[in-house]
N, C-alpha and C positions, 0 to 999 in steps of 0.2 A: 504495500501499500505507500510505502513514504516513497518507493523510486517512482510508482504512479503520479503522486502528486509533488512534487521535483522536474516530475516531465512537459505535465501537462501549462504552465505558466509558459514554459519558453515556446508551447508552438501558438497559445495564445497570442505573442507578439509579435508572431512571424509577420502577418499580415500587413499590419501597423508599418514594421519597420521598411519591408517594401513599397508600401504606401510614399512611406517620406523618401526611399530611394527612385519613385517615379517623378517624384515634386521635383529635384535635384536633376536625377532626366533631362526635362524639361526645362529648367531656370539654364544650364550650366548648355545647351544644346542651343535654346533660344539664343542668347546672349554669344555663344560664340558666331553664333551662324549673322547676327547683327552687327558684331566687330567684323567678317570678312567682309561682307555685303559696302559695309563706310566703308575699306580698305582697298577694296581690290575696283578699276575701274572698268564701269559694267559695258565696256566694250573691249572680247576677246583681243582685237589687234592694239589695242593701248600698248604704248610706248610702255618695257620693263620699269625703265625706273621709278614709273610711279608708281607701281607694285612696290619695288626696295625700300620708298618713303616711307612705308607702316608698316615693315617687315615687321618689328618688335612685335606690335601688336595682331599683325596676321599669325605671330609664328605662338603666342601666347593665345591665342582662339585658337589654334590647331592644339596646344595641349591638352585643352579642356576637351576636348574632344573624345578623346581613351577615357576617361572617366566619364563622360556622357554615359559610352556605350556599354557599361558597369553598370552604373546603374539604371539603363534600362534592360539588364540582362536579367538584376534583380526585380522588376515592374514585372516582366516574364512570368518570373515564378510564382508572384503569390496570380496571377492570371489563374496557371494552373493549380494552387494552392487551393482558389476559391473556389473553384470548380469540385474536387472532390473526387465523390462518389459520383458523381454526373459527368464526370471526362469521357468523349466519348474521343477514340482514336483517332478516324479522322479529321475531325476538326482540327482536334491537338496536334495534329502531326502536323498540318498545313500553318495552326497558330507559331507554331517551335521553331521549322521550318524558313518561315515568313522571316520571324523576327529574327533570326539566327544569321541568312540572308542580309536585312536589312542589316546589323551592326558588324558584317563579315567588310560590305562594303562603304561600309561610315569609315572605317579602317583602312583600307584602302583606299580611297580618295583621299584624307591625313596622312595619309603616309608619302601619297606622289605629291599632292600639296607644299608637306614641308620641303623634302627635296628639291622642289621647283624653287621656294624661296629663300633654302639652303645655297641652293647653285646660282641663286639670283644676286644676292648676298654677297658673295666671295668672288663671282666672274658674271660678273652683268655684263661685259663684250662677250662673251660664248653664246648667253639668253640672243641677245642682238643682232649675233651675226648667223643666227643658226636657227629655223623653227622650232626648235628644243618646246619655248616658250609656249607658243600659241599649240602645238601638239601636245603639251601635259596641260593647259587651260584648256582644253576641251575634252578631253580623258577624267580632268573632274571632273569638269560639269555633267558628263553624261553618269561615271558615277552615282555623284549624289543627287543630283536631281532630273534623273530617267530614272537609273536602274530602281538604286535606295528610296526614293516616290513609287515609285509602283511597288514594290516587296514593305512600306508602311500602308499603302493601302489593302493591299495583299490583309497587311496582321489585322488591321482595323475595321474590313466586311467580315474576315473572322470572326474577331473578336465580337460583333455586335450578330452575330448570326448565331454564339456559344449564349449573349446576355439576353436576346430573344427567347431564343429555347429552352435555357435552364430558370431563369429569372434571377438571375445571381443582383443581375443588379439589375432598375426601371427599366423597364420597354425606351422614354423617352432618350437615354442615354443612348440605348442601341437606334432608333431613329440616326440621335444624332450624327452616329457614328456609319449607317447607310449613307448621309447626307454627303459627309464633309470627306468619305472615299470616295466618291464619285466624281466629287470634284477634283479632288487629289490625279484622278486615272485622266480624265479629263480635260486638265487644263496645265499639265507637264511643260513647262517650260512659257506659258504663256506670262504668266504671274511671275518675275524671281523672288517675293517675299509667299509666296505661294507655300512655299515648304514649311514656317511653322507654324499649316495648320495640323499638321500631325505632333509635334511636342506641346501643345496647345488641349488635345484634346487629350492625349498621356497625360496633365498634370491635371484633366477636368474627373477624369477616371480615378487617379490617384486622392483627389482631393475627397471624395465619396466615399469612396474605400476608409479614409484616414477618419474622417467626420462619421461615419454609418456604424466604426467601433469595429470591423471586422470579424463579421459575422460568415458564419458559411455555412452550406445549402447540404442535405444530404441529400440520398438517393427517394428521400421518400416526399423532399416538398419542402421537407421544417427546418428554418435558418434557427440555427444554435451556438448563442455567443463564443 
């Protein structure tokens, strides 16, 4: 009995801790994205010298992204933790796969961007005299603004379907996820700032989980604390 008493409080704290991780992910990602957008010219053909002027700010923003990715993994863990006995293998696989691919693409684009900035600062002539800079920008853009955005939309669609079918979160949140995911899928590349939709959605879900108190739903549909 003593062992059960000591284990139960630890399990009770997991949803709250992961909800906080979701909030951290959203804040870190939004802060990093805004810093990068304000520091890098929108025109991909702009002179590399314009980017090197903000190299320190860009580097700081890129250094925040790995922590955002780690926090997102904790958020993904609480999504599965809240499902508990209601977890469906099909949707759980898509949820986990899209989440992991999103983090992988975010890390890939971060690594590419960090390498481009480092070379730009140390040897700007090499970037100016070749197509490396333009090529690097296009690769980073496609990873971050196209492929990772598609994966975030898939993650939102899958999560919203799980919310709708299991009632672990209110259905208005599920409807909101469907709408925002559709916007991400249909508007990729049209609006640069549209990428903030995903972290804002994660922030909304995390705040609800945190305020709701981390209750879990069993297979019988009974919500238990």
